[in-house]
Backbone as a chain_set.jsonl record, in Angstrom:
{"seq": "MKKTAFSLVLLLGLAAASCSGNKTTDNTAQNKPSESEKTTAEISNIRYIDLDSISANYNLAKDFQENSLRAYSKLDNAQQAKAAEIQRFGQQIEEKAKSNGYISQTTYEADVAKFNKMQQDAQNYLAKLQRDTEQELMQQQQQLTDSIESFIKDYNKTMGYDAILFKAAGIYFNPALDITDEVVKGLNARYNKVSEEK", "coords": {"N": [[0.813, -1.192, 0.0], [1.868, 1.248, 0.885], [3.819, 1.469, -1.028], [2.352, 1.764, -3.39], [1.022, 4.185, -2.842], [3.202, 5.879, -2.653], [4.188, 5.705, -5.301], [2.035, 6.825, -6.658], [2.055, 9.456, -5.655], [4.527, 10.232, -6.615], [4.1, 10.072, -9.387], [2.069, 12.022, -9.669], [3.496, 14.262, -8.882], [5.454, 14.416, -10.9], [3.805, 14.835, -13.09], [2.695, 17.323, -12.426], [4.972, 18.902, -12.411], [5.688, 18.674, -15.046], [3.49, 19.869, -16.295], [3.672, 22.501, -15.285], [6.115, 23.18, -16.315], [5.544, 23.15, -19.041], [3.745, 25.258, -19.143], [5.41, 27.43, -18.527], [7.126, 27.383, -20.695], [5.262, 27.857, -22.704], [4.362, 30.429, -21.966], [6.745, 31.852, -22.231], [7.175, 31.613, -24.951], [4.905, 32.951, -25.825], [5.372, 35.56, -24.846], [7.706, 36.268, -26.105], [8.749, 38.327, -28.704], [8.063, 38.134, -32.203], [10.498, 37.768, -34.845], [10.245, 39.828, -36.741], [8.63, 41.659, -35.344], [10.33, 42.296, -33.233], [12.457, 43.511, -34.565], [11.177, 45.783, -35.663], [10.388, 47.044, -33.298], [12.848, 47.588, -32.155], [14.095, 49.336, -33.985], [12.366, 51.407, -34.396], [12.626, 53.961, -33.365], [14.707, 55.185, -34.602], [16.203, 57.079, -37.172], [17.254, 58.06, -40.532], [19.391, 60.114, -42.637], [20.105, 61.235, -45.955], [23.033, 62.425, -46.932], [24.105, 63.21, -49.401], [21.824, 63.861, -50.866], [20.891, 65.977, -49.321], [22.979, 67.81, -49.722], [22.571, 68.296, -52.415], [20.096, 69.535, -52.459], [19.751, 71.415, -50.413], [19.586, 74.821, -49.946], [21.662, 76.467, -48.922], [23.893, 74.801, -49.254], [23.86, 74.611, -52.037], [24.382, 77.275, -52.711], [26.963, 77.493, -51.672], [28.253, 75.679, -53.329], [28.145, 77.016, -55.763], [29.705, 79.263, -55.071], [32.11, 77.932, -54.686], [32.669, 77.006, -57.284], [32.985, 79.484, -58.561], [35.21, 80.454, -57.152], [37.219, 78.597, -57.834], [37.245, 79.024, -60.552], [38.124, 81.662, -60.644], [40.696, 81.305, -59.625], [41.782, 79.654, -61.62], [41.603, 81.402, -63.833], [43.374, 83.4, -62.969], [45.779, 81.962, -62.916], [46.06, 81.382, -65.654], [46.233, 83.997, -66.717], [48.571, 84.999, -65.506], [50.437, 83.158, -66.519], [50.239, 83.704, -69.268], [51.117, 86.365, -69.347], [53.794, 86.116, -68.478], [54.761, 84.425, -70.445], [54.505, 86.053, -72.739], [56.358, 88.094, -72.143], [58.697, 86.571, -72.052], [58.845, 85.752, -74.753], [59.253, 88.249, -75.938], [61.821, 88.86, -74.987], [63.254, 86.821, -76.23], [62.808, 87.379, -78.998], [63.923, 89.924, -79.153], [66.559, 89.363, -78.562], [67.255, 87.751, -80.763], [67.055, 89.56, -82.844], [69.136, 91.259, -82.374], [68.538, 93.353, -80.591], [69.317, 94.099, -78.111], [71.402, 96.358, -76.492], [73.517, 95.94, -74.842], [75.092, 93.324, -72.91], [74.357, 93.642, -70.302], [71.797, 94.867, -70.322], [70.315, 92.789, -71.441], [70.629, 90.803, -69.48], [69.328, 92.1, -67.415], [66.673, 92.058, -68.283], [66.277, 89.287, -68.321], [66.551, 88.755, -65.599], [64.339, 90.184, -64.69], [62.336, 88.671, -65.9], [62.669, 86.21, -64.526], [62.025, 87.08, -61.95], [59.358, 87.797, -62.351], [58.268, 85.252, -62.749], [58.741, 84.087, -60.219], [57.283, 85.844, -58.548], [54.739, 85.395, -59.581], [54.35, 82.699, -58.913], [54.339, 82.887, -56.108], [52.125, 84.587, -55.71], [50.03, 83.05, -56.836], [50.148, 80.782, -55.221], [49.426, 81.861, -52.742], [46.852, 82.761, -53.387], [45.636, 80.305, -53.909], [45.839, 79.078, -51.371], [44.234, 80.848, -49.87], [41.8, 80.468, -51.168], [41.301, 77.728, -50.654], [41.138, 77.829, -47.865], [38.886, 79.463, -47.526], [36.941, 77.805, -48.683], [37.058, 75.619, -46.955], [36.111, 76.821, -44.627], [33.513, 77.389, -45.437], [32.576, 74.761, -45.787], [32.701, 73.878, -43.148], [30.849, 75.617, -42.004], [28.545, 74.766, -43.325], [28.347, 72.114, -42.382], [28.035, 72.637, -39.624], [25.604, 74.011, -39.712], [23.8, 72.03, -40.597], [24.055, 70.113, -38.526], [23.233, 71.654, -36.317], [20.579, 72.202, -37.023], [19.534, 69.571, -37.059], [19.761, 68.88, -34.334], [17.963, 70.721, -33.16], [15.626, 69.996, -34.515], [15.328, 67.371, -33.62], [14.691, 67.771, -30.981], [11.971, 68.15, -30.888], [11.104, 65.852, -32.194], [12.241, 63.624, -30.918], [13.854, 61.322, -31.49], [15.905, 58.398, -31.001], [18.237, 58.087, -32.362], [19.778, 59.621, -35.193], [20.981, 58.821, -38.182], [23.596, 58.92, -40.712], [22.97, 57.973, -44.023], [25.079, 56.788, -45.357], [26.343, 55.446, -43.339], [25.504, 52.875, -43.123], [24.699, 49.709, -44.72], [22.162, 48.976, -45.526], [19.031, 50.527, -45.057], [15.699, 50.636, -43.92], [13.527, 52.171, -46.153], [11.37, 53.558, -45.083], [12.317, 54.807, -42.865], [13.633, 57.031, -43.641], [14.276, 60.418, -43.336], [15.092, 62.485, -44.858], [13.849, 64.289, -46.721], [12.132, 65.783, -45.058], [14.045, 67.024, -43.441], [15.499, 68.527, -45.321], [13.494, 70.314, -46.162], [13.045, 71.691, -43.752], [15.612, 72.766, -43.282], [15.889, 74.473, -45.529], [13.735, 76.207, -45.118], [14.523, 77.493, -42.777], [16.964, 78.627, -43.654], [16.153, 80.288, -45.779], [14.575, 82.091, -44.363], [16.49, 83.371, -42.748], [18.004, 84.522, -44.803], [16.154, 86.333, -45.871], [15.889, 88.084, -43.759], [18.277, 89.409, -43.759]], "CA": [[0.0, 0.0, 0.0], [2.775, 2.373, 0.932], [4.52, 1.522, -2.311], [1.407, 2.297, -4.364], [0.814, 5.592, -2.513], [4.425, 6.6, -3.036], [4.203, 5.748, -6.77], [1.004, 7.776, -7.072], [2.568, 10.793, -5.329], [5.622, 10.488, -7.547], [3.498, 10.323, -10.701], [1.384, 13.323, -9.618], [4.564, 15.287, -8.829], [6.044, 14.522, -12.244], [2.792, 15.434, -13.979], [2.588, 18.731, -12.068], [6.194, 19.553, -12.885], [5.615, 18.687, -16.508], [2.512, 20.901, -16.684], [4.186, 23.844, -14.985], [7.197, 23.401, -17.282], [4.909, 23.479, -20.318], [3.171, 26.602, -19.029], [6.524, 28.376, -18.6], [7.567, 27.397, -22.077], [4.218, 28.518, -23.495], [4.394, 31.859, -21.645], [7.952, 32.413, -22.827], [6.932, 31.686, -26.393], [3.913, 34.004, -26.073], [5.956, 36.862, -24.541], [8.825, 36.545, -26.989], [8.259, 38.892, -29.956], [8.568, 37.501, -33.418], [11.703, 38.434, -35.347], [9.869, 41.093, -37.393], [8.181, 42.579, -34.292], [11.51, 42.718, -32.494], [13.197, 44.443, -35.418], [10.422, 47.025, -35.729], [10.448, 47.68, -31.981], [14.201, 48.056, -31.892], [14.549, 50.421, -34.863], [11.3, 52.37, -34.658], [12.975, 55.305, -32.917], [15.939, 55.567, -35.299], [15.968, 57.576, -38.528], [18.497, 58.363, -41.234], [19.35, 61.144, -43.669], [21.032, 61.053, -47.068], [23.813, 63.655, -47.006], [24.225, 63.604, -50.811], [20.561, 64.499, -51.229], [20.866, 67.273, -48.63], [23.924, 68.679, -50.434], [22.003, 68.651, -53.719], [18.825, 70.253, -52.353], [19.787, 72.457, -49.386], [19.963, 76.057, -50.631], [22.98, 76.916, -48.469], [24.881, 73.938, -49.918], [23.898, 75.003, -53.45], [25.088, 78.563, -52.767], [28.388, 77.234, -51.446], [28.784, 75.031, -54.532], [28.352, 78.097, -56.74], [30.877, 80.003, -54.594], [33.272, 77.089, -54.929], [32.947, 77.056, -58.727], [33.516, 80.82, -58.857], [36.546, 80.573, -56.563], [38.156, 77.822, -58.653], [37.319, 79.709, -61.843], [38.99, 82.825, -60.41], [42.052, 80.775, -59.485], [42.183, 79.198, -62.953], [41.814, 82.6, -64.661], [44.594, 84.059, -62.497], [46.909, 81.157, -63.385], [46.198, 81.578, -67.1], [46.661, 85.372, -66.968], [49.982, 85.11, -65.131], [51.215, 82.364, -67.472], [50.262, 84.432, -70.545], [51.954, 87.553, -69.157], [55.183, 85.662, -68.417], [55.101, 83.897, -71.771], [54.681, 87.21, -73.643], [57.626, 88.756, -71.842], [59.755, 85.645, -72.484], [58.937, 85.846, -76.219], [59.862, 89.557, -76.25], [63.265, 88.729, -74.737], [63.803, 85.948, -77.286], [62.788, 88.107, -80.274], [64.869, 91.036, -79.055], [67.902, 88.779, -78.626], [67.469, 87.288, -82.137], [67.19, 90.716, -83.751], [70.21, 92.112, -81.842], [67.916, 94.543, -80.02], [69.961, 94.466, -76.844], [72.584, 97.198, -76.682], [74.615, 95.341, -74.078], [74.809, 92.107, -72.136], [73.737, 94.086, -69.05], [70.346, 95.063, -70.535], [69.753, 91.446, -71.637], [70.594, 90.153, -68.161], [68.298, 92.787, -66.613], [65.375, 91.513, -68.72], [66.201, 87.89, -67.85], [66.303, 88.839, -64.147], [62.936, 90.604, -64.55], [61.539, 87.491, -66.281], [62.738, 85.267, -63.399], [61.264, 87.668, -60.832], [57.932, 87.667, -62.704], [57.89, 83.857, -62.479], [58.714, 83.881, -58.763], [56.142, 86.602, -58.018], [53.509, 84.71, -60.005], [54.224, 81.493, -58.084], [53.958, 83.312, -54.753], [50.76, 85.115, -55.772], [49.094, 81.945, -57.084], [50.143, 79.922, -54.025], [48.616, 82.562, -51.73], [45.465, 82.727, -53.854], [45.148, 78.937, -53.712], [45.656, 78.878, -49.919], [43.065, 81.634, -49.46], [40.621, 79.793, -51.728], [41.081, 76.488, -49.895], [40.702, 78.197, -46.512], [37.501, 79.934, -47.64], [36.076, 76.652, -48.949], [36.995, 74.832, -45.719], [35.217, 77.54, -43.712], [32.153, 77.169, -45.925], [32.22, 73.379, -45.485], [32.452, 73.82, -41.707], [29.587, 76.327, -41.778], [27.49, 73.873, -43.813], [28.248, 71.007, -41.413], [27.461, 73.188, -38.387], [24.201, 74.341, -39.973], [23.031, 70.771, -40.636], [24.05, 69.527, -37.171], [22.413, 72.508, -35.461], [19.177, 71.964, -37.361], [19.165, 68.212, -36.625], [19.572, 68.902, -32.874], [16.701, 71.418, -32.89], [14.569, 69.155, -35.089], [15.136, 66.182, -32.792], [14.079, 68.139, -29.694], [10.532, 67.927, -31.018], [10.81, 64.501, -32.684], [12.628, 62.675, -29.879], [14.449, 60.069, -31.97], [17.07, 57.921, -30.252], [19.418, 58.286, -33.214], [19.605, 60.004, -36.592], [22.228, 58.376, -38.791], [23.827, 59.182, -42.122], [22.704, 56.786, -44.839], [26.366, 56.184, -45.689], [26.843, 54.691, -42.191], [25.044, 51.49, -43.173], [24.521, 49.097, -46.032], [20.74, 49.035, -45.863], [18.065, 51.053, -44.099], [14.318, 50.618, -44.401], [13.208, 53.497, -46.695], [10.376, 54.238, -44.236], [13.033, 55.528, -41.818], [14.32, 58.162, -44.284], [13.68, 61.724, -43.023], [15.866, 63.477, -45.615], [12.986, 65.332, -47.292], [11.707, 66.659, -43.95], [15.206, 67.799, -43.006], [15.786, 69.511, -46.376], [12.461, 71.361, -46.078], [13.324, 72.482, -42.553], [16.85, 73.529, -43.504], [15.622, 75.551, -46.491], [12.838, 77.185, -44.484], [15.345, 78.277, -41.856], [17.95, 79.392, -44.431], [15.445, 81.338, -46.515], [14.149, 83.078, -43.373], [17.687, 84.139, -42.402], [18.357, 85.302, -45.991], [15.183, 87.425, -45.996], [16.126, 89.038, -42.675], [19.526, 90.147, -44.004]], "C": [[0.855, 1.253, 0.0], [3.458, 2.559, -0.395], [3.634, 2.135, -3.366], [1.18, 3.78, -4.121], [2.03, 6.412, -2.928], [4.514, 6.762, -4.547], [3.214, 6.774, -7.28], [1.456, 9.204, -6.824], [3.668, 11.172, -6.312], [5.084, 10.815, -8.933], [2.811, 11.685, -10.737], [2.406, 14.469, -9.611], [5.194, 15.505, -10.196], [5.077, 15.188, -13.208], [2.683, 16.931, -13.706], [3.807, 19.5, -12.577], [6.179, 19.682, -14.392], [4.646, 19.762, -16.977], [3.053, 22.3, -16.441], [5.338, 24.178, -15.93], [6.635, 23.791, -18.636], [4.335, 24.88, -20.286], [4.262, 27.657, -19.182], [7.001, 28.511, -20.036], [6.565, 28.126, -22.941], [4.242, 30.02, -23.252], [5.595, 32.534, -22.285], [7.755, 32.589, -24.318], [5.947, 32.798, -26.706], [4.514, 35.394, -25.864], [7.085, 37.243, -25.489], [8.295, 37.101, -28.312], [8.833, 38.134, -31.142], [9.749, 38.322, -33.921], [11.358, 39.77, -35.989], [9.384, 42.115, -36.373], [9.372, 43.138, -33.528], [12.282, 43.766, -33.305], [12.489, 45.781, -35.468], [10.511, 47.775, -34.411], [11.825, 48.282, -31.738], [14.58, 49.268, -32.733], [13.514, 51.515, -35.049], [11.666, 53.787, -34.252], [14.324, 55.77, -33.474], [15.565, 56.016, -36.703], [17.307, 57.815, -39.201], [18.269, 59.468, -42.253], [20.403, 60.828, -44.727], [21.765, 62.371, -47.297], [23.984, 64.141, -48.444], [22.977, 64.353, -51.267], [20.439, 65.871, -50.563], [21.782, 68.257, -49.346], [23.354, 69.152, -51.767], [20.781, 69.558, -53.607], [18.776, 71.363, -51.304], [20.341, 73.726, -50.035], [21.326, 76.598, -50.209], [24.078, 76.107, -49.152], [25.002, 74.313, -51.393], [24.626, 76.336, -53.622], [26.591, 78.374, -52.592], [29.018, 76.547, -52.654], [29.055, 76.069, -55.62], [29.571, 78.937, -56.358], [32.165, 79.24, -54.886], [33.661, 77.113, -56.405], [33.545, 78.402, -59.116], [34.947, 80.966, -58.354], [37.577, 79.816, -57.4], [38.316, 78.437, -60.045], [38.248, 80.921, -61.741], [40.45, 82.39, -60.321], [42.599, 80.345, -60.849], [42.482, 80.387, -63.87], [43.104, 83.323, -64.269], [45.831, 83.303, -62.977], [47.144, 81.376, -64.88], [46.721, 82.973, -67.43], [48.151, 85.544, -66.647], [50.869, 84.362, -66.125], [51.335, 83.095, -68.807], [51.18, 85.65, -70.467], [53.438, 87.181, -69.179], [55.643, 85.159, -69.787], [55.343, 85.037, -72.776], [56.03, 87.88, -73.415], [58.812, 87.884, -72.262], [59.95, 85.686, -73.99], [59.572, 87.172, -76.646], [61.381, 89.501, -76.072], [63.91, 87.933, -75.876], [63.884, 86.691, -78.631], [63.813, 89.25, -80.281], [66.302, 90.516, -79.167], [68.225, 88.335, -80.053], [67.729, 88.455, -83.093], [68.271, 91.704, -83.298], [69.667, 93.432, -81.282], [68.527, 94.975, -78.701], [71.251, 95.226, -77.129], [73.79, 96.559, -75.998], [74.146, 94.078, -73.385], [74.064, 92.476, -70.851], [72.231, 94.261, -69.214], [69.642, 93.726, -70.76], [69.596, 90.741, -70.289], [69.543, 90.8, -67.25], [66.911, 92.262, -66.988], [65.193, 90.066, -68.256], [65.913, 87.863, -66.35], [64.851, 89.235, -63.878], [61.999, 89.436, -64.859], [61.496, 86.481, -65.127], [61.942, 85.771, -62.198], [59.764, 87.567, -61.093], [57.441, 86.247, -62.41], [57.754, 83.6, -60.982], [57.521, 84.593, -58.129], [54.82, 85.92, -58.353], [53.28, 83.461, -59.159], [53.743, 81.847, -56.677], [52.501, 83.783, -54.718], [49.743, 83.981, -55.917], [49.023, 80.996, -55.889], [49.29, 80.545, -52.925], [47.144, 82.523, -52.102], [44.855, 81.345, -53.645], [44.909, 78.647, -52.231], [44.407, 79.602, -49.427], [41.775, 80.968, -49.927], [40.291, 78.54, -50.931], [40.579, 76.784, -48.479], [39.243, 78.66, -46.527], [36.546, 78.765, -47.845], [35.972, 75.746, -47.72], [36.066, 75.489, -44.703], [33.762, 77.345, -44.133], [31.686, 75.754, -45.604], [31.901, 73.222, -44.002], [31.122, 74.489, -41.367], [28.403, 75.46, -42.208], [27.262, 72.727, -42.828], [27.595, 71.483, -40.12], [25.979, 73.481, -38.548], [23.325, 73.086, -39.943], [22.93, 70.172, -39.239], [23.161, 70.33, -36.222], [20.93, 72.274, -35.736], [18.712, 70.601, -36.851], [18.918, 68.187, -35.118], [18.257, 69.581, -32.513], [15.503, 70.576, -33.338], [14.272, 67.979, -34.153], [14.599, 66.503, -31.404], [12.576, 67.907, -29.739], [10.21, 66.485, -31.425], [11.178, 63.413, -31.673], [13.162, 61.341, -30.365], [15.653, 59.697, -31.101], [18.352, 58.147, -31.044], [18.973, 58.739, -34.598], [20.959, 59.756, -37.248], [22.372, 58.917, -40.209], [23.603, 57.885, -42.884], [23.998, 56.044, -45.152], [26.925, 55.328, -44.551], [26.427, 53.22, -42.235], [24.91, 50.986, -44.591], [23.068, 49.191, -46.47], [19.961, 49.637, -44.705], [16.686, 50.94, -44.735], [13.973, 52.025, -44.906], [12.188, 54.273, -45.862], [11.046, 55.067, -43.142], [13.745, 56.77, -42.344], [13.584, 59.468, -43.977], [14.378, 62.85, -43.793], [14.999, 64.611, -46.129], [12.518, 66.321, -46.226], [12.845, 67.583, -43.53], [15.542, 68.877, -44.035], [14.78, 70.658, -46.325], [12.721, 72.279, -44.882], [14.566, 73.342, -42.703], [16.603, 74.717, -44.424], [14.715, 76.62, -45.907], [13.64, 78.091, -43.552], [16.335, 79.163, -42.614], [17.292, 80.55, -45.184], [14.995, 82.455, -45.578], [15.322, 83.976, -42.983], [18.082, 85.045, -43.565], [17.445, 86.513, -46.145], [15.417, 88.496, -44.943], [17.357, 89.899, -42.911], [19.273, 91.412, -44.802]], "O": [[0.619, 2.191, -0.762], [3.656, 3.689, -0.843], [4.1, 2.947, -4.166], [1.147, 4.563, -5.071], [1.899, 7.502, -3.484], [4.873, 7.834, -5.032], [3.506, 7.51, -8.222], [1.267, 10.072, -7.675], [3.725, 12.309, -6.782], [5.568, 11.742, -9.581], [2.948, 12.424, -11.712], [2.205, 15.503, -10.248], [5.439, 16.641, -10.602], [5.476, 16.003, -14.039], [2.588, 17.725, -14.641], [3.684, 20.606, -13.105], [6.613, 20.694, -14.942], [4.927, 20.484, -17.934], [2.912, 23.183, -17.288], [5.515, 25.337, -16.304], [7.182, 24.664, -19.309], [4.418, 25.615, -21.27], [4.074, 28.656, -19.876], [7.248, 29.614, -20.525], [6.939, 28.916, -23.807], [4.155, 30.805, -24.195], [5.491, 33.64, -22.816], [8.134, 33.617, -24.88], [6.097, 33.509, -27.7], [4.204, 36.316, -26.619], [7.383, 38.427, -25.652], [7.491, 36.449, -28.979], [9.928, 37.576, -31.086], [9.968, 39.445, -33.467], [12.087, 40.747, -35.811], [9.68, 43.303, -36.5], [9.409, 44.327, -33.214], [12.703, 44.789, -32.765], [13.133, 46.821, -35.328], [10.688, 48.994, -34.394], [11.94, 49.37, -31.174], [15.306, 50.142, -32.259], [13.757, 52.466, -35.791], [11.065, 54.736, -34.755], [14.988, 56.629, -32.895], [14.712, 55.408, -37.349], [18.357, 57.784, -38.559], [17.145, 59.734, -42.678], [21.444, 60.237, -44.439], [21.178, 63.328, -47.801], [24.008, 65.348, -48.688], [23.069, 65.359, -51.97], [19.941, 66.817, -51.173], [21.409, 69.411, -49.557], [23.62, 70.273, -52.199], [20.458, 70.275, -54.554], [17.847, 72.17, -51.309], [21.431, 73.712, -50.607], [22.066, 77.127, -51.038], [25.086, 76.669, -49.582], [26.103, 74.334, -51.943], [25.396, 76.509, -54.567], [27.392, 79.012, -53.275], [30.18, 76.796, -52.974], [30.071, 76.005, -56.312], [30.378, 79.286, -57.219], [33.175, 79.823, -55.28], [34.841, 77.226, -56.739], [34.493, 78.464, -59.899], [35.797, 81.533, -59.041], [38.672, 80.32, -57.651], [39.392, 78.376, -60.64], [39.055, 81.175, -62.636], [41.332, 83.04, -60.881], [43.745, 80.642, -61.186], [43.48, 80.39, -64.591], [43.84, 83.8, -65.133], [46.815, 83.914, -63.394], [48.283, 81.535, -65.32], [47.558, 83.126, -68.32], [48.894, 86.154, -67.415], [51.921, 84.86, -66.526], [52.407, 83.108, -69.414], [51.928, 85.934, -71.403], [54.241, 87.854, -69.824], [56.761, 85.432, -70.225], [56.284, 84.979, -73.568], [56.751, 88.193, -74.362], [59.812, 88.394, -72.767], [61.085, 85.659, -74.468], [60.342, 87.211, -77.606], [62.132, 90.024, -76.895], [64.954, 88.308, -76.409], [64.907, 86.635, -79.314], [64.477, 89.501, -81.287], [67.153, 91.15, -79.79], [69.353, 88.52, -80.51], [68.522, 88.343, -84.028], [68.322, 92.84, -83.771], [70.263, 94.491, -81.478], [68.283, 96.086, -78.229], [72.086, 94.78, -77.917], [74.916, 96.622, -76.491], [72.949, 93.807, -73.291], [73.235, 91.704, -70.37], [71.465, 93.851, -68.342], [68.505, 93.542, -70.325], [68.551, 90.156, -70.003], [68.941, 90.125, -66.415], [66.071, 92.046, -66.116], [64.101, 89.667, -67.85], [65.121, 87.044, -65.883], [64.21, 88.706, -62.97], [60.997, 89.233, -64.173], [60.433, 85.961, -64.789], [61.273, 84.996, -61.514], [58.987, 87.287, -60.18], [56.341, 86.058, -61.889], [56.79, 82.983, -60.529], [56.832, 84.027, -57.28], [53.904, 85.87, -57.532], [52.156, 83.189, -58.737], [52.857, 81.192, -56.127], [51.743, 83.426, -53.816], [48.73, 83.949, -55.22], [47.956, 80.467, -55.579], [48.525, 79.851, -52.255], [46.286, 82.285, -51.252], [43.696, 81.227, -53.25], [43.899, 78.043, -51.87], [43.618, 79.045, -48.664], [40.789, 80.907, -49.193], [39.135, 78.314, -50.574], [39.711, 76.084, -47.959], [38.461, 78.296, -45.649], [35.466, 78.731, -47.253], [34.915, 75.167, -47.468], [35.322, 74.804, -44.0], [32.884, 77.159, -43.29], [30.541, 75.555, -45.197], [30.956, 72.524, -43.634], [30.361, 73.985, -40.541], [27.378, 75.427, -41.528], [26.123, 72.411, -42.484], [26.71, 70.817, -39.582], [25.188, 73.233, -37.638], [22.25, 73.08, -39.343], [21.849, 69.768, -38.811], [22.426, 69.756, -35.418], [20.125, 72.162, -34.811], [17.628, 70.485, -36.279], [17.972, 67.546, -34.661], [17.514, 69.088, -31.664], [14.503, 70.465, -32.629], [13.112, 67.635, -33.924], [14.102, 65.612, -30.714], [11.975, 67.511, -28.74], [9.166, 65.954, -31.047], [10.496, 62.392, -31.586], [12.942, 60.321, -29.713], [16.326, 60.564, -30.543], [19.417, 58.369, -30.47], [17.94, 58.308, -35.11], [21.953, 60.398, -36.911], [21.39, 59.323, -40.83], [24.007, 56.816, -42.427], [24.014, 54.814, -45.206], [27.871, 54.568, -44.758], [26.944, 52.409, -41.467], [24.999, 51.755, -45.548], [22.777, 49.452, -47.637], [20.188, 49.312, -43.54], [16.53, 51.126, -45.942], [14.115, 52.987, -44.151], [12.142, 55.502, -45.923], [10.408, 55.941, -42.554], [14.39, 57.485, -41.577], [12.409, 59.614, -44.315], [14.269, 64.021, -43.428], [15.366, 65.778, -45.992], [12.504, 67.532, -46.448], [12.637, 68.773, -43.295], [15.837, 70.014, -43.667], [15.153, 71.827, -46.429], [12.627, 73.501, -44.998], [14.577, 74.505, -42.303], [17.046, 75.831, -44.144], [14.902, 77.808, -46.171], [13.454, 79.308, -43.544], [16.525, 80.325, -42.253], [17.824, 81.66, -45.215], [15.026, 83.629, -45.947], [15.173, 85.195, -42.897], [18.453, 86.199, -43.354], [17.904, 87.596, -46.506], [15.177, 89.678, -45.191], [17.48, 90.984, -42.343], [20.211, 92.152, -45.098]]}, "num_chains": 1, "name": "protein.A"}
């Protein structure tokens, strides 16, 4: 009798443990989000922007691109003008020497010295112009970066995203997370307002 009672208690204990184990497993399975739910929950508060698109559509960036083209055009024109001026003077020296136009060796050497000085002055002038141009363009790039970052911080105060990434930071982002158009509209609205106030 004792043996039967013990067997019955043992069987009931195993059955109870088995049922409670199944319940735990079922609850865990029910509480565990599916892979797609988990992904959506994890990334729902993250957005991204396409910097190339912002550069192409933000009015400040477009203005800076035009400034950059003008600056490089100015540099190119200065290089061509200096080269033409030096070349003309070099040809004058050559023609004068061929036609025995120099009265003395001293006057020839004075023109050659002037030619060499023109070359050196042109190099110095063009190097300074290039440095100034590069510095101006770096300042514009910094101003553009600061403008975008400042806007994103203000924009996110109202939106409350956990992160706003650059599209280039990843291989793939769900297109639904793209806020580039909103950011471009906000940037242009702010830039146009500042431009009108000036």
